[in-house]
ZADO-1210 file (C-alpha; in nm, 4 decimals, padded with zeros to 6 digits):
<atoms>
<atom x="00.0000" y="00.0000" z="00.0000" code="UNK" pos="1"/>
<atom x="00.2808" y="00.2456" z="00.0910" code="UNK" pos="2"/>
<atom x="00.4736" y="00.1570" z="-00.2247" code="UNK" pos="3"/>
<atom x="00.1677" y="00.2144" z="-00.4422" code="UNK" pos="4"/>
<atom x="00.0828" y="00.5507" z="-00.2871" code="UNK" pos="5"/>
<atom x="00.4343" y="00.6947" z="-00.2667" code="UNK" pos="6"/>
<atom x="00.5757" y="00.5597" z="-00.5915" code="UNK" pos="7"/>
<atom x="00.4144" y="00.8332" z="-00.8000" code="UNK" pos="8"/>
<atom x="00.6165" y="01.0970" z="-00.6117" code="UNK" pos="9"/>
<atom x="00.9566" y="00.9311" z="-00.6615" code="UNK" pos="10"/>
<atom x="01.1934" y="01.0631" z="-00.9226" code="UNK" pos="11"/>
<atom x="01.4674" y="00.8032" z="-00.9430" code="UNK" pos="12"/>
<atom x="01.3465" y="00.5027" z="-00.7460" code="UNK" pos="13"/>
<atom x="01.0715" y="00.2524" z="-00.8201" code="UNK" pos="14"/>
<atom x="00.9264" y="00.2936" z="-00.4708" code="UNK" pos="15"/>
<atom x="00.9941" y="00.4994" z="-00.1643" code="UNK" pos="16"/>
<atom x="01.0251" y="00.2848" z="00.1473" code="UNK" pos="17"/>
<atom x="01.2810" y="00.4370" z="00.3854" code="UNK" pos="18"/>
<atom x="01.2118" y="00.1942" z="00.6698" code="UNK" pos="19"/>
<atom x="00.9939" y="-00.1180" z="00.6412" code="UNK" pos="20"/>
<atom x="00.6785" y="-00.1208" z="00.8502" code="UNK" pos="21"/>
<atom x="00.7309" y="-00.3029" z="01.1787" code="UNK" pos="22"/>
<atom x="00.4624" y="-00.3918" z="01.4314" code="UNK" pos="23"/>
<atom x="00.6104" y="-00.4647" z="01.7739" code="UNK" pos="24"/>
<atom x="00.3769" y="-00.5806" z="02.0508" code="UNK" pos="25"/>
<atom x="00.3971" y="-00.5421" z="02.4305" code="UNK" pos="26"/>
<atom x="00.7533" y="-00.6277" z="02.5452" code="UNK" pos="27"/>
<atom x="00.8890" y="-00.6434" z="02.1890" code="UNK" pos="28"/>
<atom x="01.0942" y="-00.3252" z="02.1548" code="UNK" pos="29"/>
<atom x="01.1394" y="-00.2883" z="01.7790" code="UNK" pos="30"/>
<atom x="01.1971" y="-00.4287" z="01.4288" code="UNK" pos="31"/>
<atom x="00.9355" y="-00.7061" z="01.4283" code="UNK" pos="32"/>
<atom x="00.8443" y="-00.7262" z="01.0602" code="UNK" pos="33"/>
<atom x="00.7664" y="-01.0881" z="00.9646" code="UNK" pos="34"/>
<atom x="00.7941" y="-01.2504" z="00.6245" code="UNK" pos="35"/>
<atom x="00.4970" y="-01.3755" z="00.4251" code="UNK" pos="36"/>
<atom x="00.5953" y="-01.7319" z="00.5145" code="UNK" pos="37"/>
<atom x="00.6031" y="-01.6634" z="00.8899" code="UNK" pos="38"/>
<atom x="00.3022" y="-01.7645" z="01.1018" code="UNK" pos="39"/>
<atom x="00.0423" y="-01.4971" z="01.1699" code="UNK" pos="40"/>
<atom x="00.0369" y="-01.3203" z="01.5054" code="UNK" pos="41"/>
<atom x="-00.3182" y="-01.2407" z="01.6123" code="UNK" pos="42"/>
<atom x="-00.3475" y="-00.9138" z="01.8045" code="UNK" pos="43"/>
<atom x="-00.5567" y="-00.9283" z="02.1224" code="UNK" pos="44"/>
<atom x="-00.7540" y="-00.6665" z="02.3129" code="UNK" pos="45"/>
<atom x="-00.5191" y="-00.4965" z="02.5566" code="UNK" pos="46"/>
<atom x="-00.2035" y="-00.5446" z="02.3483" code="UNK" pos="47"/>
<atom x="00.0272" y="-00.2421" z="02.3439" code="UNK" pos="48"/>
<atom x="00.1212" y="-00.2042" z="01.9772" code="UNK" pos="49"/>
<atom x="00.3993" y="00.0046" z="01.8247" code="UNK" pos="50"/>
<atom x="00.3864" y="00.0791" z="01.4500" code="UNK" pos="51"/>
<atom x="00.7104" y="00.2124" z="01.3005" code="UNK" pos="52"/>
<atom x="00.7754" y="00.3049" z="00.9363" code="UNK" pos="53"/>
<atom x="00.9552" y="00.5452" z="00.7061" code="UNK" pos="54"/>
<atom x="00.9219" y="00.6773" z="00.3517" code="UNK" pos="55"/>
<atom x="01.1354" y="00.8932" z="00.1284" code="UNK" pos="56"/>
<atom x="01.1000" y="01.1036" z="-00.1832" code="UNK" pos="57"/>
<atom x="01.4184" y="01.1159" z="-00.3891" code="UNK" pos="58"/>
<atom x="01.6208" y="01.0191" z="-00.0816" code="UNK" pos="59"/>
<atom x="01.4687" y="01.2759" z="00.1539" code="UNK" pos="60"/>
<atom x="01.3513" y="01.0687" z="00.4502" code="UNK" pos="61"/>
<atom x="01.0546" y="01.0977" z="00.6823" code="UNK" pos="62"/>
<atom x="01.0056" y="00.8550" z="00.9748" code="UNK" pos="63"/>
<atom x="00.7191" y="00.8091" z="01.2181" code="UNK" pos="64"/>
<atom x="00.6099" y="00.5688" z="01.4929" code="UNK" pos="65"/>
<atom x="00.3296" y="00.5655" z="01.7472" code="UNK" pos="66"/>
<atom x="00.1806" y="00.3423" z="02.0168" code="UNK" pos="67"/>
<atom x="-00.1750" y="00.2443" z="02.1047" code="UNK" pos="68"/>
<atom x="-00.3757" y="-00.0154" z="02.2961" code="UNK" pos="69"/>
<atom x="-00.5790" y="-00.2631" z="02.0908" code="UNK" pos="70"/>
<atom x="-00.9519" y="-00.2480" z="02.1606" code="UNK" pos="71"/>
<atom x="-00.9306" y="00.0346" z="02.4135" code="UNK" pos="72"/>
<atom x="-01.2783" y="00.1849" z="02.4549" code="UNK" pos="73"/>
<atom x="-01.2387" y="00.3705" z="02.7854" code="UNK" pos="74"/>
<atom x="-00.9725" y="00.5602" z="02.9768" code="UNK" pos="75"/>
<atom x="-00.6699" y="00.3382" z="03.0381" code="UNK" pos="76"/>
<atom x="-00.4914" y="00.3252" z="03.3742" code="UNK" pos="77"/>
<atom x="-00.2073" y="00.1202" z="03.5225" code="UNK" pos="78"/>
<atom x="00.1375" y="00.0471" z="03.3861" code="UNK" pos="79"/>
<atom x="00.0376" y="00.0669" z="03.0199" code="UNK" pos="80"/>
<atom x="-00.0923" y="00.4185" z="03.0778" code="UNK" pos="81"/>
<atom x="00.2248" y="00.5070" z="03.2687" code="UNK" pos="82"/>
<atom x="00.4601" y="00.3985" z="02.9921" code="UNK" pos="83"/>
<atom x="00.2568" y="00.5506" z="02.7092" code="UNK" pos="84"/>
<atom x="00.2295" y="00.8872" z="02.8840" code="UNK" pos="85"/>
<atom x="00.6005" y="00.8795" z="02.9725" code="UNK" pos="86"/>
<atom x="00.6950" y="00.8129" z="02.6096" code="UNK" pos="87"/>
<atom x="00.4530" y="01.0772" z="02.4809" code="UNK" pos="88"/>
<atom x="00.5887" y="01.3453" z="02.7147" code="UNK" pos="89"/>
<atom x="00.9476" y="01.2482" z="02.6312" code="UNK" pos="90"/>
<atom x="00.8660" y="01.3055" z="02.2639" code="UNK" pos="91"/>
<atom x="00.7023" y="01.6400" z="02.3413" code="UNK" pos="92"/>
<atom x="01.0019" y="01.7483" z="02.5504" code="UNK" pos="93"/>
<atom x="01.2346" y="01.6553" z="02.2645" code="UNK" pos="94"/>
<atom x="01.0284" y="01.8633" z="02.0213" code="UNK" pos="95"/>
<atom x="01.0987" y="02.1652" z="02.2422" code="UNK" pos="96"/>
<atom x="01.4660" y="02.0819" z="02.3076" code="UNK" pos="97"/>
<atom x="01.5854" y="01.9748" z="01.9623" code="UNK" pos="98"/>
<atom x="01.6450" y="02.3263" z="01.8369" code="UNK" pos="99"/>
<atom x="01.9449" y="02.5277" z="01.7143" code="UNK" pos="100"/>
<atom x="02.1940" y="02.6025" z="01.9908" code="UNK" pos="101"/>
<atom x="02.0901" y="02.3210" z="02.2244" code="UNK" pos="102"/>
<atom x="02.3006" y="02.0122" z="02.2977" code="UNK" pos="103"/>
<atom x="02.2018" y="01.6495" z="02.2398" code="UNK" pos="104"/>
<atom x="02.2855" y="01.5739" z="02.6043" code="UNK" pos="105"/>
<atom x="02.0002" y="01.8026" z="02.7160" code="UNK" pos="106"/>
<atom x="01.7511" y="01.5724" z="02.5453" code="UNK" pos="107"/>
<atom x="01.9089" y="01.2613" z="02.6977" code="UNK" pos="108"/>
<atom x="01.8795" y="01.4000" z="03.0506" code="UNK" pos="109"/>
<atom x="01.5209" y="01.5156" z="02.9971" code="UNK" pos="110"/>
<atom x="01.4188" y="01.1693" z="02.8783" code="UNK" pos="111"/>
<atom x="01.5767" y="01.0004" z="03.1793" code="UNK" pos="112"/>
<atom x="01.4047" y="01.2392" z="03.4208" code="UNK" pos="113"/>
<atom x="01.0607" y="01.2070" z="03.2629" code="UNK" pos="114"/>
<atom x="01.0816" y="00.8269" z="03.2469" code="UNK" pos="115"/>
<atom x="01.1800" y="00.8088" z="03.6148" code="UNK" pos="116"/>
<atom x="00.8849" y="01.0299" z="03.7102" code="UNK" pos="117"/>
<atom x="00.6551" y="00.7599" z="03.5722" code="UNK" pos="118"/>
<atom x="00.8603" y="00.4779" z="03.7315" code="UNK" pos="119"/>
<atom x="00.9699" y="00.3736" z="03.3829" code="UNK" pos="120"/>
<atom x="01.3061" y="00.3485" z="03.2058" code="UNK" pos="121"/>
<atom x="01.4283" y="00.4683" z="02.8669" code="UNK" pos="122"/>
<atom x="01.5586" y="00.1784" z="02.6569" code="UNK" pos="123"/>
<atom x="01.9338" y="00.1676" z="02.7099" code="UNK" pos="124"/>
<atom x="02.1593" y="00.2928" z="02.4307" code="UNK" pos="125"/>
<atom x="01.8938" y="00.3519" z="02.1628" code="UNK" pos="126"/>
<atom x="01.9776" y="00.6319" z="01.9186" code="UNK" pos="127"/>
<atom x="01.7880" y="00.9066" z="01.7377" code="UNK" pos="128"/>
<atom x="01.9690" y="01.0065" z="01.4188" code="UNK" pos="129"/>
<atom x="02.0218" y="01.3123" z="01.2069" code="UNK" pos="130"/>
<atom x="01.8752" y="01.2573" z="00.8587" code="UNK" pos="131"/>
<atom x="02.0376" y="01.3547" z="00.5306" code="UNK" pos="132"/>
<atom x="01.9541" y="01.2776" z="00.1706" code="UNK" pos="133"/>
<atom x="01.9848" y="00.8983" z="00.1266" code="UNK" pos="134"/>
<atom x="02.1255" y="00.8694" z="00.4825" code="UNK" pos="135"/>
<atom x="01.8965" y="00.7429" z="00.7590" code="UNK" pos="136"/>
<atom x="02.1686" y="00.7228" z="01.0247" code="UNK" pos="137"/>
<atom x="02.3540" y="01.0552" z="01.0112" code="UNK" pos="138"/>
<atom x="02.6563" y="01.1324" z="01.2265" code="UNK" pos="139"/>
<atom x="02.4792" y="01.3432" z="01.4905" code="UNK" pos="140"/>
<atom x="02.2740" y="01.1372" z="01.7345" code="UNK" pos="141"/>
<atom x="02.0768" y="01.1561" z="02.0587" code="UNK" pos="142"/>
<atom x="02.1318" y="00.8623" z="02.2931" code="UNK" pos="143"/>
<atom x="01.8784" y="00.7220" z="02.5389" code="UNK" pos="144"/>
<atom x="01.9732" y="00.6100" z="02.8892" code="UNK" pos="145"/>
<atom x="02.3438" y="00.5499" z="02.8156" code="UNK" pos="146"/>
<atom x="02.5657" y="00.3262" z="03.0256" code="UNK" pos="147"/>
<atom x="02.8745" y="00.4913" z="03.1755" code="UNK" pos="148"/>
<atom x="03.0842" y="00.3663" z="02.8834" code="UNK" pos="149"/>
<atom x="02.8262" y="00.4740" z="02.6244" code="UNK" pos="150"/>
<atom x="02.8083" y="00.8180" z="02.7827" code="UNK" pos="151"/>
<atom x="03.1864" y="00.8445" z="02.7624" code="UNK" pos="152"/>
<atom x="03.2005" y="00.7291" z="02.3989" code="UNK" pos="153"/>
<atom x="02.8959" y="00.9141" z="02.2676" code="UNK" pos="154"/>
<atom x="02.9871" y="01.2272" z="02.0756" code="UNK" pos="155"/>
<atom x="02.8358" y="01.5476" z="02.2079" code="UNK" pos="156"/>
<atom x="02.6776" y="01.7644" z="01.9410" code="UNK" pos="157"/>
<atom x="02.4986" y="02.0952" z="01.9037" code="UNK" pos="158"/>
<atom x="02.1840" y="02.1204" z="01.6947" code="UNK" pos="159"/>
<atom x="02.2071" y="02.3600" z="01.3994" code="UNK" pos="160"/>
<atom x="01.9649" y="02.5420" z="01.1709" code="UNK" pos="161"/>
<atom x="01.8325" y="02.3417" z="00.8739" code="UNK" pos="162"/>
<atom x="01.9279" y="02.0039" z="01.0186" code="UNK" pos="163"/>
<atom x="01.6719" y="01.7226" z="01.0160" code="UNK" pos="164"/>
<atom x="01.6283" y="01.4568" z="01.2861" code="UNK" pos="165"/>
<atom x="01.4249" y="01.1417" z="01.3378" code="UNK" pos="166"/>
<atom x="01.3526" y="01.1669" z="01.7095" code="UNK" pos="167"/>
<atom x="01.2849" y="00.8149" z="01.8387" code="UNK" pos="168"/>
<atom x="01.1604" y="00.7611" z="02.1950" code="UNK" pos="169"/>
<atom x="01.1384" y="00.4105" z="02.3443" code="UNK" pos="170"/>
<atom x="01.0317" y="00.3773" z="02.7086" code="UNK" pos="171"/>
<atom x="00.9859" y="00.0586" z="02.9145" code="UNK" pos="172"/>
<atom x="00.8066" y="-00.0364" z="03.2340" code="UNK" pos="173"/>
<atom x="01.1054" y="-00.2621" z="03.3062" code="UNK" pos="174"/>
<atom x="01.4820" y="-00.2246" z="03.3347" code="UNK" pos="175"/>
<atom x="01.5169" y="-00.0727" z="02.9881" code="UNK" pos="176"/>
<atom x="01.7526" y="-00.3404" z="02.8574" code="UNK" pos="177"/>
<atom x="01.6738" y="-00.4565" z="02.5040" code="UNK" pos="178"/>
<atom x="01.7868" y="-00.8083" z="02.4176" code="UNK" pos="179"/>
<atom x="01.7881" y="-01.0157" z="02.1007" code="UNK" pos="180"/>
<atom x="01.4765" y="-01.2266" z="02.1403" code="UNK" pos="181"/>
<atom x="01.5802" y="-01.4942" z="01.8933" code="UNK" pos="182"/>
<atom x="01.3236" y="-01.4025" z="01.6274" code="UNK" pos="183"/>
<atom x="01.4320" y="-01.4054" z="01.2651" code="UNK" pos="184"/>
<atom x="01.5938" y="-01.0807" z="01.1469" code="UNK" pos="185"/>
<atom x="01.4131" y="-00.9568" z="00.8363" code="UNK" pos="186"/>
<atom x="01.5265" y="-00.5927" z="00.8078" code="UNK" pos="187"/>
<atom x="01.8720" y="-00.5044" z="00.6752" code="UNK" pos="188"/>
<atom x="02.0596" y="-00.2033" z="00.5407" code="UNK" pos="189"/>
<atom x="02.3523" y="-00.1743" z="00.3010" code="UNK" pos="190"/>
<atom x="02.6787" y="-00.0556" z="00.4587" code="UNK" pos="191"/>
<atom x="02.8455" y="00.1517" z="00.1817" code="UNK" pos="192"/>
<atom x="03.1788" y="00.1497" z="00.3662" code="UNK" pos="193"/>
<atom x="03.2211" y="-00.2295" z="00.3341" code="UNK" pos="194"/>
<atom x="03.3399" y="-00.4215" z="00.0279" code="UNK" pos="195"/>
<atom x="03.3701" y="-00.7973" z="-00.0279" code="UNK" pos="196"/>
<atom x="03.3779" y="-01.0351" z="-00.3228" code="UNK" pos="197"/>
<atom x="03.0785" y="-01.2618" z="-00.2674" code="UNK" pos="198"/>
<atom x="03.1384" y="-01.6273" z="-00.3553" code="UNK" pos="199"/>
<atom x="02.7860" y="-01.7605" z="-00.4060" code="UNK" pos="200"/>
<atom x="02.5929" y="-01.6737" z="-00.7213" code="UNK" pos="201"/>
<atom x="02.2703" y="-01.6427" z="-00.5216" code="UNK" pos="202"/>
<atom x="02.4392" y="-01.3953" z="-00.2861" code="UNK" pos="203"/>
<atom x="02.5730" y="-01.1870" z="-00.5749" code="UNK" pos="204"/>
<atom x="02.2346" y="-01.1708" z="-00.7456" code="UNK" pos="205"/>
<atom x="02.0638" y="-01.0819" z="-00.4184" code="UNK" pos="206"/>
<atom x="02.3179" y="-00.8118" z="-00.3336" code="UNK" pos="207"/>
<atom x="02.2966" y="-00.6636" z="-00.6829" code="UNK" pos="208"/>
<atom x="01.9205" y="-00.6273" z="-00.6427" code="UNK" pos="209"/>
<atom x="01.9676" y="-00.4675" z="-00.2996" code="UNK" pos="210"/>
<atom x="02.1997" y="-00.2023" z="-00.4443" code="UNK" pos="211"/>
<atom x="01.9733" y="-00.1380" z="-00.7424" code="UNK" pos="212"/>
<atom x="01.6454" y="-00.1143" z="-00.5517" code="UNK" pos="213"/>
<atom x="01.7351" y="00.0152" z="-00.2071" code="UNK" pos="214"/>
<atom x="02.0795" y="00.1768" z="-00.2196" code="UNK" pos="215"/>
<atom x="02.1569" y="00.2466" z="00.1504" code="UNK" pos="216"/>
<atom x="01.7963" y="00.2446" z="00.2743" code="UNK" pos="217"/>
<atom x="01.6716" y="-00.0278" z="00.5113" code="UNK" pos="218"/>
<atom x="01.4658" y="-00.3004" z="00.3449" code="UNK" pos="219"/>
<atom x="01.2753" y="-00.6153" z="00.4356" code="UNK" pos="220"/>
<atom x="01.3401" y="-00.9577" z="00.2843" code="UNK" pos="221"/>
<atom x="00.9644" y="-00.9619" z="00.2265" code="UNK" pos="222"/>
<atom x="01.0197" y="-00.7167" z="-00.0598" code="UNK" pos="223"/>
<atom x="01.1861" y="-00.9853" z="-00.2748" code="UNK" pos="224"/>
<atom x="00.9789" y="-01.1938" z="-00.5139" code="UNK" pos="225"/>
<atom x="01.1687" y="-01.5140" z="-00.4302" code="UNK" pos="226"/>
<atom x="01.1786" y="-01.5166" z="-00.0511" code="UNK" pos="227"/>
<atom x="01.3757" y="-01.8425" z="-00.0310" code="UNK" pos="228"/>
<atom x="01.6591" y="-01.7063" z="-00.2453" code="UNK" pos="229"/>
<atom x="01.6603" y="-01.3813" z="-00.0494" code="UNK" pos="230"/>
<atom x="01.6897" y="-01.5704" z="00.2796" code="UNK" pos="231"/>
<atom x="01.9803" y="-01.7677" z="00.1345" code="UNK" pos="232"/>
<atom x="02.1569" y="-01.4722" z="-00.0270" code="UNK" pos="233"/>
<atom x="02.1420" y="-01.2487" z="00.2787" code="UNK" pos="234"/>
<atom x="02.3484" y="-01.4913" z="00.4900" code="UNK" pos="235"/>
<atom x="02.6810" y="-01.4371" z="00.3118" code="UNK" pos="236"/>
<atom x="02.6166" y="-01.0634" z="00.2764" code="UNK" pos="237"/>
<atom x="02.5501" y="-01.0219" z="00.6489" code="UNK" pos="238"/>
<atom x="02.8380" y="-01.2503" z="00.7479" code="UNK" pos="239"/>
<atom x="03.0849" y="-01.0229" z="00.5693" code="UNK" pos="240"/>
<atom x="02.9118" y="-00.7055" z="00.6968" code="UNK" pos="241"/>
<atom x="02.7965" y="-00.5815" z="00.3569" code="UNK" pos="242"/>
<atom x="02.4555" y="-00.5572" z="00.5212" code="UNK" pos="243"/>
<atom x="02.3721" y="-00.4344" z="00.8708" code="UNK" pos="244"/>
<atom x="02.0958" y="-00.6306" z="01.0482" code="UNK" pos="245"/>
<atom x="01.8148" y="-00.4664" z="01.2439" code="UNK" pos="246"/>
<atom x="01.7645" y="-00.7363" z="01.5062" code="UNK" pos="247"/>
<atom x="01.4291" y="-00.7891" z="01.6742" code="UNK" pos="248"/>
<atom x="01.4809" y="-00.6688" z="02.0325" code="UNK" pos="249"/>
<atom x="01.2783" y="-00.7528" z="02.3414" code="UNK" pos="250"/>
<atom x="01.2371" y="-00.6417" z="02.7007" code="UNK" pos="251"/>
<atom x="01.1629" y="-00.8988" z="02.9721" code="UNK" pos="252"/>
<atom x="00.8397" y="-01.0923" z="02.9325" code="UNK" pos="253"/>
<atom x="00.5558" y="-00.9170" z="03.1124" code="UNK" pos="254"/>
<atom x="00.6941" y="-00.5659" z="03.0644" code="UNK" pos="255"/>
<atom x="00.5561" y="-00.3055" z="02.8221" code="UNK" pos="256"/>
<atom x="00.7421" y="-00.0777" z="02.5823" code="UNK" pos="257"/>
<atom x="00.5940" y="00.2356" z="02.4223" code="UNK" pos="258"/>
<atom x="00.7394" y="00.4234" z="02.1257" code="UNK" pos="259"/>
<atom x="00.6855" y="00.7619" z="01.9654" code="UNK" pos="260"/>
<atom x="00.8943" y="00.8791" z="01.6714" code="UNK" pos="261"/>
<atom x="00.8688" y="01.1937" z="01.4617" code="UNK" pos="262"/>
<atom x="01.0700" y="01.3790" z="01.1994" code="UNK" pos="263"/>
<atom x="01.1604" y="01.7389" z="01.2778" code="UNK" pos="264"/>
<atom x="01.3143" y="02.0156" z="01.0661" code="UNK" pos="265"/>
<atom x="01.5219" y="02.2696" z="01.2598" code="UNK" pos="266"/>
<atom x="01.4120" y="02.6013" z="01.1126" code="UNK" pos="267"/>
<atom x="01.5445" y="02.9446" z="01.2088" code="UNK" pos="268"/>
<atom x="01.2116" y="03.0317" z="01.3734" code="UNK" pos="269"/>
<atom x="01.1789" y="02.7023" z="01.5609" code="UNK" pos="270"/>
<atom x="01.1293" y="02.3266" z="01.5143" code="UNK" pos="271"/>
<atom x="00.8873" y="02.2046" z="01.2483" code="UNK" pos="272"/>
<atom x="00.7507" y="01.8547" z="01.3109" code="UNK" pos="273"/>
<atom x="00.6527" y="01.7054" z="00.9758" code="UNK" pos="274"/>
<atom x="00.5363" y="01.3611" z="01.0924" code="UNK" pos="275"/>
<atom x="00.3312" y="01.2640" z="01.3941" code="UNK" pos="276"/>
<atom x="00.1215" y="00.9575" z="01.4681" code="UNK" pos="277"/>
<atom x="-00.2295" y="00.9892" z="01.6150" code="UNK" pos="278"/>
<atom x="-00.2410" y="01.0288" z="01.9932" code="UNK" pos="279"/>
<atom x="-00.5209" y="01.1177" z="02.2351" code="UNK" pos="280"/>
<atom x="-00.3702" y="01.1908" z="02.5798" code="UNK" pos="281"/>
<atom x="-00.7142" y="01.2076" z="02.7410" code="UNK" pos="282"/>
<atom x="-00.7455" y="00.8298" z="02.6898" code="UNK" pos="283"/>
<atom x="-00.4543" y="00.7586" z="02.9269" code="UNK" pos="284"/>
<atom x="-00.4629" y="00.8350" z="03.2988" code="UNK" pos="285"/>
<atom x="-00.1448" y="00.7814" z="03.4985" code="UNK" pos="286"/>
<atom x="-00.1126" y="00.8286" z="03.8730" code="UNK" pos="287"/>
<atom x="00.2310" y="00.9776" z="03.8074" code="UNK" pos="288"/>
<atom x="00.3399" y="01.3108" z="03.6614" code="UNK" pos="289"/>
<atom x="00.6590" y="01.4941" z="03.5711" code="UNK" pos="290"/>
<atom x="00.8322" y="01.6019" z="03.8924" code="UNK" pos="291"/>
<atom x="01.1068" y="01.8332" z="03.7658" code="UNK" pos="292"/>
<atom x="00.9902" y="02.1975" z="03.7723" code="UNK" pos="293"/>
<atom x="01.1951" y="02.3002" z="03.4681" code="UNK" pos="294"/>
<atom x="01.0594" y="02.0112" z="03.2633" code="UNK" pos="295"/>
<atom x="00.7035" y="02.0928" z="03.3687" code="UNK" pos="296"/>
<atom x="00.7563" y="02.4499" z="03.2493" code="UNK" pos="297"/>
<atom x="00.9087" y="02.3226" z="02.9253" code="UNK" pos="298"/>
<atom x="00.6133" y="02.0939" z="02.8568" code="UNK" pos="299"/>
<atom x="00.3681" y="02.3770" z="02.9305" code="UNK" pos="300"/>
<atom x="00.5376" y="02.5958" z="02.6701" code="UNK" pos="301"/>
<atom x="00.4206" y="02.6144" z="02.3103" code="UNK" pos="302"/>
<atom x="00.6134" y="02.4198" z="02.0476" code="UNK" pos="303"/>
<atom x="00.4782" y="02.6375" z="01.7664" code="UNK" pos="304"/>
<atom x="00.7255" y="02.8178" z="01.5446" code="UNK" pos="305"/>
<atom x="00.7623" y="03.1907" z="01.5983" code="UNK" pos="306"/>
<atom x="00.6082" y="03.4170" z="01.3363" code="UNK" pos="307"/>
<atom x="00.6874" y="03.7731" z="01.2443" code="UNK" pos="308"/>
<atom x="00.5135" y="04.0287" z="01.4636" code="UNK" pos="309"/>
<atom x="00.1937" y="04.1738" z="01.3223" code="UNK" pos="310"/>
<atom x="-00.0631" y="04.4177" z="01.4494" code="UNK" pos="311"/>
<atom x="-00.2440" y="04.2906" z="01.7564" code="UNK" pos="312"/>
<atom x="-00.5642" y="04.1042" z="01.6863" code="UNK" pos="313"/>
<atom x="-00.8021" y="03.9214" z="01.9122" code="UNK" pos="314"/>
<atom x="-00.6856" y="03.5702" z="01.9801" code="UNK" pos="315"/>
<atom x="-00.9048" y="03.3237" z="01.7961" code="UNK" pos="316"/>
<atom x="-00.7627" y="02.9994" z="01.9309" code="UNK" pos="317"/>
<atom x="-00.5676" y="02.8810" z="02.2322" code="UNK" pos="318"/>
<atom x="-00.2326" y="02.7142" z="02.1714" code="UNK" pos="319"/>
<atom x="-00.2286" y="02.3744" z="02.3388" code="UNK" pos="320"/>
<atom x="00.0770" y="02.2413" z="02.5161" code="UNK" pos="321"/>
<atom x="00.2064" y="01.8875" z="02.5532" code="UNK" pos="322"/>
<atom x="-00.0228" y="01.8365" z="02.8504" code="UNK" pos="323"/>
<atom x="-00.3293" y="01.9484" z="02.6565" code="UNK" pos="324"/>
<atom x="-00.3565" y="02.2802" z="02.8426" code="UNK" pos="325"/>
<atom x="-00.3464" y="02.6305" z="02.6878" code="UNK" pos="326"/>
<atom x="-00.0278" y="02.8296" z="02.7410" code="UNK" pos="327"/>
<atom x="-00.0219" y="03.1280" z="02.9736" code="UNK" pos="328"/>
<atom x="00.0450" y="03.3485" z="02.6715" code="UNK" pos="329"/>
<atom x="-00.2683" y="03.2283" z="02.4941" code="UNK" pos="330"/>
<atom x="-00.4723" y="03.2772" z="02.8122" code="UNK" pos="331"/>
<atom x="-00.3573" y="03.6380" z="02.8394" code="UNK" pos="332"/>
<atom x="-00.4295" y="03.7012" z="02.4729" code="UNK" pos="333"/>
<atom x="-00.7794" y="03.5639" z="02.5133" code="UNK" pos="334"/>
<atom x="-00.8410" y="03.7930" z="02.8096" code="UNK" pos="335"/>
</atoms>
């Protein structure tokens, strides 16, 4: 469906998938995107589902992910509400912090603080990447909940005007440690820095199709007409690191993981979020709330871009904040 509806906008590629659709349920953190031959997984009422995908037009990438509860018909409480609200507010804080002049470390600390307020944990070591044309994993990153070694190794960076980021928030009710769950890896990405002379004909044919159709964008083995040959060809390519795997990661059984991802353009007059999944905060009621005063003020502020000053007019609409409340500025204007 995505290929059919985006293909007409592409200039040089036959279709425009920038990240294959993955549907990760409950404690599954990310990258669950089964093949046609895999058994069906039947969603149940109460499942916490994360849908993650990306598209591109001529190499310019746009990613998005959101979380929801299957079959929810009334206000949700408990740990699922806690983790969803924590992830939502982390995303909203990032929208206000990922702006020119700020540091990536500011976002990391905000995420940790918000998650702790809801007795949750950001998934350890996960990265949000700068986006460039044909590059989904740019050099500037924002790290979640780093270990001491990761914090030491992670490169500090300042956000600059006209940069683009895929801000990816993953929050858990558990310890925040993502592990390989043993499921089949189906999503891969070409590593342009690696070269190797493949020995098997099937591998060479498979790799040639990868380069022709996907370049350096992530893809799913499901996209190949002959799935059996694709599953065979990918083995040698991955073994010699021509392809990078996106492993299916899991938290401990019984825990819940929520995800929100959006693409943001850093404009001179403020951040411009160009993708956003549907979310209704009034459907989730947590007994917890953000404790840090500075973060509460941040979340109450408007994320709208500044506009040039014009003659004063009566305010027609209130500007809502991350918490669903009008800003003080909009209240004053209305009065």
